N, C-alpha and C positions, 0 to 999 in steps of 0.2 A: 554749567551743569546740565547734563542730559536728563531726559525723561527717567532713567532708571534710578539716578543720584537722588532726583526730587523725590521719588518714590520710596527710596531708601531713607532719606533723611525724615520725610513726613511719618512714616512708620515707627521710626526710632524715637523721635520726641512724642508723639501720641502714646505710645507705649509707656513712655517715661512720666509722662504729665496726665493723660487721661485715665487710663486703666487703673492706676491706683485708687482712683475716685470709685471706679466700679468695685474693685476689692474692698475698700472701705465700707461702701453702702452694703456689701453682700455680707461680709464678716463681722462689720461692727455697727450695726444699724443704729444704736444708742449714741455711740460716739464716732460717727461716721467723720465729722469734720476735723476733728483732732487726729483720728487714724489716718485720714488723708494728708493731713499736714507732716505728720511722723514719716509716712511713706515717701513723700516730696523731699523731707529733709534727708533721707537716706542717699539722694543723690551726692551729698557731701563726700561719699567714696571715690567720687570721681576727683577729689583733691589730690589723690595719689599720681595723677596724670601730670602734676607740676614736678615730679621726680624725673619724668622722661625727658630726652633730647632727641627730636623737638618736643615740645610739651605737646602738640596737637600734629597728629599725621592721619589724614583721612582714610589712608590705607591701612593703619595699623589695626590688628584685631587686640582689644583691651584684655581678653579673657587670656589669663596665663603670662600676660605682660608686666601689667601693673599690680603692686602688691595686694591691694584690694579687691583684687579681680582674679585671684587665684582658687585652685581647689581648697587650699588651708583656710582662706578667708570664708569660703561658701560653707565649710564645713563649721565654722564658728558661727556664721549666721544661722546655720541650721539648729546649733544648740541653744540659740535663743528661743527656739520654739519651745523648750523645756521649762522655761521660766514662766511660773505662773502669773503672767501680768499680761493683760491684752495689749499694753502699750510696747512691751518687748516683743510682742509677737508680731505686732504691726512693723517694728523695726526689722525683724526677721524677715516677713514677708515683703517689705520694700528692698531689702538688700538681694535677696534672692531674686526677686522679679528684675531687678536693676541687672544682675548678672544673665538673666534668661534675655532681655532685651539687648544687651551687648552681644550675648552669644548669636542672637539672630542677625544683628548687624554684621557679624563676622561672615556669616553665611552669605548675606547678600554681598558683602565686599568681595568674597571669594568668586561669587556667581560674575560679579562684574568684571573682574580681572580675567575670565575666561574668554571674553568676548573676543 
C-alpha cells in the first residue's frame, strides 16, 4: 500500500466514522449519541456489496454499481428528510453522507489510476 492509498483509506474511514459524530452534535445536540449510532448503523447499506462478484474490489466505484448506492437509492434517502422524525432524518443524513464519502473515494480511486 503506497502513501496515496493510505491517505485514501484514512479519509474514507474517518469520513464514515468520525464525521457523523460532528453531524450528530451539530444537528441533534440533545440526542447526539443516539443520532451518531443511527448514522453509524446506516453503514449497513454496504451489505449490498455481498451481491457483487468479487465482493470486495479496492478499485471498484460503489456509486452506481451496488443497488443501495444508486441515484434511486439516494432519492429514497432524500425522501426520508420529509418524515417528521429526527431519527428518520438521522437515517437520511447517514445514508446520504455515506454516498458522499463513497463518491469521494471514487474520485480518489480515479486519480490514483491515472498515475
